[in-house]
N, C-alpha and C positions, 0 to 999 in steps of 0.2 A: 468420471466425476468432474463437475464444472470447476471446482477449486483446483484440482490437480492440473486440468487443462490450462487454467489461467496462468499457472506458474511454469509449466513444462511444455506447453504446446502453442500452436498458432504463430510461431515465428518462421518467417521465410528463410531461405538460404541467406547467409550473411547476417544472421541475427546478432543482437548486441548484448545478450543477457550474460556474457561472461566477464562483466566488469569485476575487477578484483575486490575481494571483501574488504570492508573498512576495518573490521576486526572480527575475530572468531567469537562465537557465542559460547560461553562457558556453561555447558549443560549440567555440570556437576552441582551447581547451585540450585537446580530445579528438582533434584532427586527426591527430597523429602515430600514435596508437594505432589509429584507424580505417583510416588508410592501410596500416599494417602488417597489420592483420587482413584487409583486402580482398585484399592480395597473398598472404597465407598461405592463405586459403580458396581463392583462384583457382588457385594452383599445387599444391593438395593437401597442403600442409605442416601444415594445421590442420583439425580437425573440432570441432563444437560441444562435445563432452565434454571437450575440452582446456581449455575455459573461457579466461578472459583476466584476469590479475591487475590490469591497468590499468583495465579497465572495471569490475571488481568494486570496486576501491578508490575510483574516482571516484563511483560510484553510492552506495556505503556512506558516503562522506564527506558527500554531500548529505543523506542520510536521517538520519545520525547527528546532524548539525547541527540538522536540523529537529526531531527528537525531543528533543534537549537544550534547544533554545529553547522548545519547547512546555511541557516539564515545569517549567522555571524554575530558580531559584537553588538549590533543595534537591536537584537531580538528582545532584550529585556524591556526596552522602551517602545517597542513596536505595538501599534494598535492591533496588528494581526495576531499577536502572540496568544491571547486567550482563545481565539477561534481556531487557530491551527492546533493547539493542544487539546481542545475539546474534541476536535475531529479525530486525532490519533487515539484519544482515550476511547471514544465510542467504537472505533475500529478494533481496538484491543479487546473490548468486551464482546463484540460480534465474533472475533476470531476465537476467543475462548469458548464460546458456545459451539461453534462448528467443530472445534477440536474435540470437545466432550461428546458431541454427537457421533463423530467417527470412532472414538474410543468405545462408546457404548455399543456400537454396531458389531463389535467383535465379541460380545458376551456369549453368543451362540455360534457353533461351528456350522459347516456346510450341511450337516445332517439335522440341524435344528436342536442340537444338544448343547446344554450349558458347558462352556469351556471350564476346565480347572483353573484355579487362580493363576498358577504358573503359566499356563498356555495363554490366558487372557492378558497377563502382565507383559508377556513377550510382545503381544500385538500392541498394547498400550505404549510400550517403549518405542516401537516402530513409528507410531503416530506422533509421539512426542518429538522424536528426532526430525521427522519431516516438518512439523509445524514450527518447532522452536529452534531449529538449526537451519535447515535449507530455506524454508519459507521466510523465516525471520531475517535471515541474512539479506535476502532479496528486498524485503520490506524496509529494512534499515537503510539500504542504499537508495531506495525510492524516496523515503522520507528525507534523507539528507539532500538529495537532488531537488526535491520539491521545496525544501527550505531555501535553497539557493535561488530557485526560480521565483519564489515569493519575494525575497529581498530584491532581486533584480527588477521585479515589476515596480517596486517603489521608485527605484532610480529611473526607470523608463518613463514613469508618469512625471517625475520632476524635470526630465529633460526633453519632453515631447514638443515644447515650443521651439527648441533648437533642432531636434531630430524627430520629425513628425511621423516617420515610418519605421517599421521593423522588417528585417530580412531574416528569413529562416536559414539556418546553417547546420549541416551535418558535419561530422568529423571528416568524412570523405574517404574512408578506407573500405575494405571489402567486408567489413562486419556490419555495415549499416543496413537496416531493413529496407527492402525494396520500396515499401510504402513511404518511407522517410526520405529515400533518395528523390522521390517525385516532389517532395516538398522543398528540397534544397533550392535556395535562390528566390523563392516566392517573397515578394515585398508588398506589405500592406500597411495602411495607416495604423498607428498605435491602437486606436479605438475601434478598428474594424472588427465586426463579429467573427471574422476568421480566427482571431486569436482566442476567442471563447472556447474553441474546439481544438485548435492545433498548437497552442502554446506549450512548449516542452516542459517537463518530460512527457513523451507520448507512448510510453510502455515501460515495463521493467527493464532496467539496463540501458535505457535510451540516453545517448550522449549528445543529442542534438541541443541546439541553443538558438537564441535570437540575438541580433545586434541592431542597435539604434542606428538610423541612417538618414541622410538628407536625400538620398537617391529616390527617384520617382517610383511610385507603386507599379507593380506589374499588372497584367490583365486579369480577367476573370478565370483564374485557374480553378479547376474542379478536381482536386486530389481525391484519391480513394479514401474511404473511411478508415480511421485508426481504431485500435482497441477501444471498445465502448467505455470501459472503466476509466480511460484516460482522456476522454473528450471533456476537457476541463481546463480552466485557467486558474491555477492555484493562487495567483496574485490577486484575482478578483473575488473568487469564491471562498478562499481560505480552507479549501478542502484538499488535504494531502491525498486522501483516499475517498473516492466518490461512492455514492450509494449504489452504483452499478457493479461494484466489486462483488464477486460471488459469495463472500462472507455474509452479505446482507440478504441472501436468499434464504428465508426462513418463514415459518408460519406465524400467525398473530400472537399466540402465547409467548413465543420466543422473542418477537419484536417488543412485546410489552416488558419482558424481563430485561432486555437490553436497555430500553428506555428508562426503566426504573433505576437501573444501576447508574446510568448517566445522571439522572436527576439527583440521586443520592450524593454523587461527587460534587455537584454544583450547589448543594445546599450550604 
């Protein structure tokens, strides 16, 4: 499954995804919603495109807090704030849809027989733990790091007359991804298109950064492509999570349901 691969696969030796958790997700506060969803899916009262406001709200709350914390004290007055928060809200809606799809997929067993509610609920709990603990912890850290990067981009723009270039820097330890090691030391003008693709973070758990500098730009480096979902400059696009994330892989009715929920929030 593409979503599972996105969170657990594709990292070379020395991957960086073991960043310490910012905080543990308290799953006990989700129990009532998960129990209700399991019952409604099992008796046919609910389908994934119905979405679920409680799951959306809880996910959005975590990611909103992470983005706000990452950006820092100036977030409240930032022009980027509404766009960043709209992005993480839409992401929360898309995630809710995908979670419900995976839960619904366990209604029948390997023989095509409808599972008992207890057997189905056990599967639902497994999906819940995966999406709202493991995945959400990773997403929280990514949102926090992206908030930091968005705030730094404001400073970079303010200082580019004095420091016209940016240099890419890794942490320099043995956990750095090989593709990111290749980026270390590359120096480009602030407004070079290179930073539209390679401005960190460049994957979940990425600890890379950039530093403003007066030093001359380097040559025409051609680094290997990074994770498609991270080919983005959050400081310019205000996208914490891009539409290349596998949560956005869905059919037209699902896309319409997601867009409708976003429109309702913005009214």
